[in-house]
A tleap script that builds the chain and sets N, CA, C and O, in Angstrom:
source leaprc.protein.ff14SB
mol = sequence {
  NMET ILE ILE ASN THR ARG LEU ILE ILE ILE
  LEU TYR HIE TYR ALA MET GLN PRO THR ASP
  LEU THR ASP THR CYS LYS ARG TYR THR PRO
  HIE PRO GLU PRO GLU ASP ARG ARG ILE ASP
  SER ASN GLU LEU LEU GLY SER GLU GLY ARG
  VAL VAL ILE GLU HIE ASP GLY GLN GLN TYR
  LEU LEU ARG GLN THR GLN ALA GLY LYS LEU
  ILE LEU THR CLYS
}
set mol.1.N position { -29.982 6.226 7.380 }
set mol.1.CA position { -29.430 5.106 8.228 }
set mol.1.C position { -28.828 3.866 7.151 }
set mol.1.O position { -27.908 3.123 7.492 }
set mol.2.N position { -29.312 3.805 6.193 }
set mol.2.CA position { -28.844 2.820 5.486 }
set mol.2.C position { -27.345 3.277 5.165 }
set mol.2.O position { -26.513 2.447 5.532 }
set mol.3.N position { -26.951 4.149 4.702 }
set mol.3.CA position { -25.272 4.645 4.194 }
set mol.3.C position { -24.524 4.176 5.518 }
set mol.3.O position { -23.646 3.314 5.537 }
set mol.4.N position { -24.951 4.794 6.501 }
set mol.4.CA position { -24.244 4.598 7.961 }
set mol.4.C position { -23.880 3.348 8.069 }
set mol.4.O position { -22.733 3.097 8.438 }
set mol.5.N position { -24.832 2.269 7.753 }
set mol.5.CA position { -25.031 1.029 8.205 }
set mol.5.C position { -23.953 0.111 7.066 }
set mol.5.O position { -23.307 -0.920 7.258 }
set mol.6.N position { -24.076 0.880 5.988 }
set mol.6.CA position { -22.997 0.250 4.842 }
set mol.6.C position { -21.743 0.621 4.971 }
set mol.6.O position { -20.862 -0.152 4.594 }
set mol.7.N position { -21.431 1.825 5.507 }
set mol.7.CA position { -20.343 2.469 5.944 }
set mol.7.C position { -19.744 1.562 6.898 }
set mol.7.O position { -18.583 1.212 6.688 }
set mol.8.N position { -20.471 1.049 8.105 }
set mol.8.CA position { -20.083 0.193 9.291 }
set mol.8.C position { -19.761 -1.067 8.653 }
set mol.8.O position { -18.655 -1.528 8.937 }
set mol.9.N position { -20.572 -1.799 7.760 }
set mol.9.CA position { -19.945 -3.082 6.987 }
set mol.9.C position { -18.690 -3.109 6.616 }
set mol.9.O position { -17.784 -3.853 6.991 }
set mol.10.N position { -18.692 -1.846 5.497 }
set mol.10.CA position { -17.293 -1.764 4.822 }
set mol.10.C position { -16.589 -1.705 5.761 }
set mol.10.O position { -16.114 -2.769 6.156 }
set mol.11.N position { -16.313 -0.688 6.344 }
set mol.11.CA position { -15.181 -0.733 7.486 }
set mol.11.C position { -15.257 -1.909 8.332 }
set mol.11.O position { -14.059 -2.190 8.383 }
set mol.12.N position { -15.668 -2.524 8.820 }
set mol.12.CA position { -15.631 -3.949 9.652 }
set mol.12.C position { -14.774 -4.716 8.887 }
set mol.12.O position { -13.763 -5.146 9.442 }
set mol.13.N position { -15.005 -5.016 7.540 }
set mol.13.CA position { -14.750 -6.157 6.449 }
set mol.13.C position { -13.297 -5.804 6.236 }
set mol.13.O position { -12.519 -6.757 6.187 }
set mol.14.N position { -12.760 -4.463 6.088 }
set mol.14.CA position { -11.444 -4.280 5.864 }
set mol.14.C position { -10.654 -4.173 7.482 }
set mol.14.O position { -9.436 -4.238 7.646 }
set mol.15.N position { -11.400 -4.046 8.280 }
set mol.15.CA position { -10.606 -4.066 9.766 }
set mol.15.C position { -10.417 -5.436 9.684 }
set mol.15.O position { -9.301 -5.752 10.096 }
set mol.16.N position { -11.062 -6.324 9.321 }
set mol.16.CA position { -10.764 -7.993 9.572 }
set mol.16.C position { -10.018 -8.482 8.635 }
set mol.16.O position { -9.673 -9.652 8.800 }
set mol.17.N position { -9.506 -7.721 7.299 }
set mol.17.CA position { -8.536 -8.430 6.859 }
set mol.17.C position { -7.282 -8.335 7.338 }
set mol.17.O position { -6.786 -7.281 7.736 }
set mol.18.N position { -6.520 -9.816 7.313 }
set mol.18.CA position { -5.017 -9.609 7.217 }
set mol.18.C position { -4.228 -8.864 6.741 }
set mol.18.O position { -4.490 -8.499 5.594 }
set mol.19.N position { -3.038 -8.358 7.339 }
set mol.19.CA position { -2.231 -7.088 6.713 }
set mol.19.C position { -0.869 -7.746 7.223 }
set mol.19.O position { -0.621 -7.867 8.423 }
set mol.20.N position { -0.224 -8.058 6.460 }
set mol.20.CA position { 1.437 -8.450 6.930 }
set mol.20.C position { 2.175 -7.405 6.135 }
set mol.20.O position { 2.247 -7.610 4.923 }
set mol.21.N position { 2.706 -6.373 6.596 }
set mol.21.CA position { 3.407 -5.143 6.076 }
set mol.21.C position { 4.910 -5.892 5.699 }
set mol.21.O position { 5.543 -5.630 4.676 }
set mol.22.N position { 5.353 -6.900 6.767 }
set mol.22.CA position { 6.554 -7.335 6.495 }
set mol.22.C position { 7.182 -7.911 5.173 }
set mol.22.O position { 8.356 -7.932 4.803 }
set mol.23.N position { 5.714 -8.500 4.415 }
set mol.23.CA position { 5.777 -8.897 2.825 }
set mol.23.C position { 5.960 -7.976 2.010 }
set mol.23.O position { 6.718 -8.094 1.048 }
set mol.24.N position { 5.103 -6.628 2.350 }
set mol.24.CA position { 5.482 -5.929 1.379 }
set mol.24.C position { 6.183 -4.763 1.389 }
set mol.24.O position { 6.195 -3.860 0.553 }
set mol.25.N position { 7.000 -4.918 2.836 }
set mol.25.CA position { 8.530 -4.222 3.002 }
set mol.25.C position { 9.663 -4.880 1.839 }
set mol.25.O position { 10.184 -4.455 0.808 }
set mol.26.N position { 9.718 -6.098 2.593 }
set mol.26.CA position { 10.472 -7.342 1.641 }
set mol.26.C position { 10.081 -7.185 0.206 }
set mol.26.O position { 11.029 -7.456 -0.532 }
set mol.27.N position { 9.102 -6.869 -0.368 }
set mol.27.CA position { 9.380 -6.861 -2.039 }
set mol.27.C position { 9.598 -5.719 -2.106 }
set mol.27.O position { 10.550 -5.634 -2.882 }
set mol.28.N position { 9.175 -4.219 -1.609 }
set mol.28.CA position { 10.158 -3.265 -2.484 }
set mol.28.C position { 11.013 -2.403 -1.599 }
set mol.28.O position { 11.024 -1.172 -1.617 }
set mol.29.N position { 11.853 -3.322 -0.687 }
set mol.29.CA position { 13.275 -3.014 -0.207 }
set mol.29.C position { 14.118 -3.480 -1.547 }
set mol.29.O position { 13.877 -4.511 -2.175 }
set mol.30.N position { 15.273 -2.416 -1.902 }
set mol.30.CA position { 16.023 -2.566 -2.848 }
set mol.30.C position { 17.094 -3.275 -1.965 }
set mol.30.O position { 17.414 -3.159 -0.782 }
set mol.31.N position { 17.603 -4.192 -3.176 }
set mol.31.CA position { 18.924 -5.007 -2.290 }
set mol.31.C position { 20.362 -4.680 -3.455 }
set mol.31.O position { 20.379 -4.587 -4.682 }
set mol.32.N position { 21.296 -4.589 -2.582 }
set mol.32.CA position { 22.224 -4.436 -3.420 }
set mol.32.C position { 22.700 -5.494 -4.210 }
set mol.32.O position { 22.533 -6.638 -3.787 }
set mol.33.N position { 23.415 -5.262 -5.569 }
set mol.33.CA position { 23.790 -6.708 -6.357 }
set mol.33.C position { 25.233 -6.665 -5.978 }
set mol.33.O position { 25.722 -5.556 -5.766 }
set mol.34.N position { 25.893 -7.614 -5.880 }
set mol.34.CA position { 27.219 -7.801 -6.045 }
set mol.34.C position { 27.956 -6.920 -6.739 }
set mol.34.O position { 29.002 -6.441 -6.301 }
set mol.35.N position { 27.488 -6.665 -7.804 }
set mol.35.CA position { 28.643 -5.719 -8.868 }
set mol.35.C position { 28.300 -4.584 -8.579 }
set mol.35.O position { 29.206 -3.886 -9.035 }
set mol.36.N position { 27.370 -3.759 -7.983 }
set mol.36.CA position { 27.001 -2.343 -7.977 }
set mol.36.C position { 28.526 -1.835 -6.675 }
set mol.36.O position { 29.087 -2.422 -5.750 }
set mol.37.N position { 28.636 -0.717 -7.206 }
set mol.37.CA position { 29.812 0.221 -6.751 }
set mol.37.C position { 29.518 0.384 -5.597 }
set mol.37.O position { 28.362 0.701 -5.318 }
set mol.38.N position { 30.671 0.177 -4.409 }
set mol.38.CA position { 30.593 0.307 -3.028 }
set mol.38.C position { 31.366 1.641 -2.501 }
set mol.38.O position { 32.409 1.891 -3.104 }
set mol.39.N position { 31.096 2.281 -1.748 }
set mol.39.CA position { 31.979 3.544 -1.171 }
set mol.39.C position { 31.924 3.303 0.305 }
set mol.39.O position { 30.791 3.137 0.758 }
set mol.40.N position { 32.889 3.255 1.110 }
set mol.40.CA position { 32.778 3.425 2.411 }
set mol.40.C position { 32.414 4.706 3.069 }
set mol.40.O position { 32.948 5.791 2.840 }
set mol.41.N position { 31.540 4.494 3.834 }
set mol.41.CA position { 30.945 5.738 4.470 }
set mol.41.C position { 31.705 6.587 5.399 }
set mol.41.O position { 31.236 7.650 5.805 }
set mol.42.N position { 32.769 6.188 5.719 }
set mol.42.CA position { 33.719 6.905 6.641 }
set mol.42.C position { 34.226 8.133 5.512 }
set mol.42.O position { 34.255 9.349 5.699 }
set mol.43.N position { 34.671 7.227 4.082 }
set mol.43.CA position { 35.403 8.113 3.072 }
set mol.43.C position { 34.377 8.982 2.333 }
set mol.43.O position { 34.893 9.658 1.444 }
set mol.44.N position { 33.043 9.134 2.481 }
set mol.44.CA position { 32.177 9.175 1.535 }
set mol.44.C position { 31.747 10.619 2.963 }
set mol.44.O position { 31.879 11.829 2.784 }
set mol.45.N position { 31.372 10.107 3.934 }
set mol.45.CA position { 31.031 11.496 5.108 }
set mol.45.C position { 32.361 12.364 5.311 }
set mol.45.O position { 32.207 13.560 5.556 }
set mol.46.N position { 33.375 11.954 5.243 }
set mol.46.CA position { 34.597 12.219 5.884 }
set mol.46.C position { 34.486 12.251 7.412 }
set mol.46.O position { 33.644 11.624 8.055 }
set mol.47.N position { 35.610 13.204 8.017 }
set mol.47.CA position { 35.546 13.363 9.430 }
set mol.47.C position { 34.443 14.171 9.888 }
set mol.47.O position { 34.020 13.911 11.015 }
set mol.48.N position { 33.904 15.085 9.247 }
set mol.48.CA position { 32.585 16.028 9.834 }
set mol.48.C position { 31.050 14.889 9.843 }
set mol.48.O position { 29.911 15.134 10.242 }
set mol.49.N position { 31.568 13.761 9.293 }
set mol.49.CA position { 30.104 12.881 9.266 }
set mol.49.C position { 28.915 13.329 8.482 }
set mol.49.O position { 27.798 13.254 8.994 }
set mol.50.N position { 29.065 13.740 7.403 }
set mol.50.CA position { 28.405 14.518 6.797 }
set mol.50.C position { 28.870 15.137 5.205 }
set mol.50.O position { 30.021 15.478 4.932 }
set mol.51.N position { 27.606 15.194 4.173 }
set mol.51.CA position { 27.978 15.248 2.813 }
set mol.51.C position { 26.975 16.240 1.993 }
set mol.51.O position { 25.769 16.015 2.095 }
set mol.52.N position { 27.251 16.917 1.491 }
set mol.52.CA position { 26.046 17.563 0.478 }
set mol.52.C position { 26.230 16.875 -0.929 }
set mol.52.O position { 27.394 16.955 -1.321 }
set mol.53.N position { 25.477 16.300 -1.681 }
set mol.53.CA position { 24.950 15.770 -2.524 }
set mol.53.C position { 24.594 16.701 -3.822 }
set mol.53.O position { 23.746 17.526 -3.483 }
set mol.54.N position { 24.794 16.776 -4.570 }
set mol.54.CA position { 24.182 17.544 -5.665 }
set mol.54.C position { 23.542 16.800 -6.802 }
set mol.54.O position { 24.247 16.640 -7.798 }
set mol.55.N position { 21.996 16.193 -6.820 }
set mol.55.CA position { 21.444 15.679 -8.004 }
set mol.55.C position { 20.146 16.706 -8.595 }
set mol.55.O position { 19.316 17.352 -7.955 }
set mol.56.N position { 20.339 16.567 -10.036 }
set mol.56.CA position { 19.338 17.220 -10.732 }
set mol.56.C position { 19.248 19.087 -10.154 }
set mol.56.O position { 18.190 19.686 -9.965 }
set mol.57.N position { 20.263 19.517 -10.025 }
set mol.57.CA position { 20.436 20.797 -9.631 }
set mol.57.C position { 19.897 21.202 -8.111 }
set mol.57.O position { 19.655 22.354 -7.751 }
set mol.58.N position { 19.765 20.031 -7.316 }
set mol.58.CA position { 19.000 20.354 -6.121 }
set mol.58.C position { 20.082 19.790 -4.886 }
set mol.58.O position { 20.480 18.647 -5.111 }
set mol.59.N position { 20.478 20.259 -3.945 }
set mol.59.CA position { 21.492 19.725 -2.910 }
set mol.59.C position { 20.518 19.097 -1.882 }
set mol.59.O position { 19.416 19.444 -1.457 }
set mol.60.N position { 21.464 17.876 -1.601 }
set mol.60.CA position { 20.881 16.736 -0.683 }
set mol.60.C position { 21.992 16.952 0.404 }
set mol.60.O position { 23.195 17.162 0.248 }
set mol.61.N position { 21.269 16.846 1.516 }
set mol.61.CA position { 22.309 16.615 2.695 }
set mol.61.C position { 22.354 14.885 3.520 }
set mol.61.O position { 21.390 14.398 4.112 }
set mol.62.N position { 23.706 14.217 3.348 }
set mol.62.CA position { 23.504 12.684 3.745 }
set mol.62.C position { 24.401 13.130 4.978 }
set mol.62.O position { 25.356 13.905 4.935 }
set mol.63.N position { 23.836 12.408 6.190 }
set mol.63.CA position { 24.448 12.980 7.546 }
set mol.63.C position { 24.407 11.709 8.386 }
set mol.63.O position { 23.438 10.964 8.241 }
set mol.64.N position { 25.550 11.334 9.412 }
set mol.64.CA position { 25.206 10.667 10.192 }
set mol.64.C position { 24.734 10.821 11.458 }
set mol.64.O position { 25.133 11.790 12.104 }
set mol.65.N position { 23.826 9.921 12.027 }
set mol.65.CA position { 23.366 10.389 13.391 }
set mol.65.C position { 24.025 9.709 14.430 }
set mol.65.O position { 24.751 8.741 14.206 }
set mol.66.N position { 23.779 10.236 15.740 }
set mol.66.CA position { 24.638 9.973 16.861 }
set mol.66.C position { 24.720 8.355 16.983 }
set mol.66.O position { 25.703 7.751 17.412 }
set mol.67.N position { 23.481 7.746 16.519 }
set mol.67.CA position { 22.800 6.298 17.095 }
set mol.67.C position { 23.668 5.687 15.564 }
set mol.67.O position { 23.647 4.460 15.474 }
set mol.68.N position { 24.300 6.337 14.558 }
set mol.68.CA position { 25.189 5.463 13.596 }
set mol.68.C position { 24.256 5.389 12.412 }
set mol.68.O position { 24.652 4.663 11.500 }
set mol.69.N position { 23.292 5.892 12.273 }
set mol.69.CA position { 22.300 5.774 11.177 }
set mol.69.C position { 22.697 6.920 10.120 }
set mol.69.O position { 23.113 8.034 10.439 }
set mol.70.N position { 22.517 6.500 8.932 }
set mol.70.CA position { 22.312 7.814 8.222 }
set mol.70.C position { 20.969 8.043 7.442 }
set mol.70.O position { 20.189 7.242 6.926 }
set mol.71.N position { 20.966 9.443 7.536 }
set mol.71.CA position { 19.628 10.034 7.043 }
set mol.71.C position { 20.094 10.901 5.719 }
set mol.71.O position { 21.229 11.371 5.631 }
set mol.72.N position { 19.051 11.064 4.662 }
set mol.72.CA position { 19.222 11.676 3.561 }
set mol.72.C position { 18.069 12.754 3.790 }
set mol.72.O position { 16.970 12.298 4.106 }
set mol.73.N position { 18.211 14.215 3.658 }
set mol.73.CA position { 17.600 15.234 3.286 }
set mol.73.C position { 17.818 16.182 2.662 }
set mol.73.O position { 18.933 16.620 2.379 }
set mol.74.N position { 16.611 16.694 2.318 }
set mol.74.CA position { 16.641 17.707 0.817 }
set mol.74.C position { 16.546 19.262 1.623 }
set mol.74.O position { 16.536 20.301 0.962 }
savepdb mol mol.pdb
quit
């Protein structure tokens, strides 16, 4: 019973901690630098809207969704 009570207290303590995920995401989201090389997505994806990228001997598929977003899959 003592262990269960301690567990409940610990869980309650963490549940009451404020979490702001927006600050965490802002810290770890990479931002392009002005001197970074830029390629237009239409030029990269071509008329098919997809391209295979080889990296370290593995193939990745970069494609554009119907909503216009980009998805990179292995």
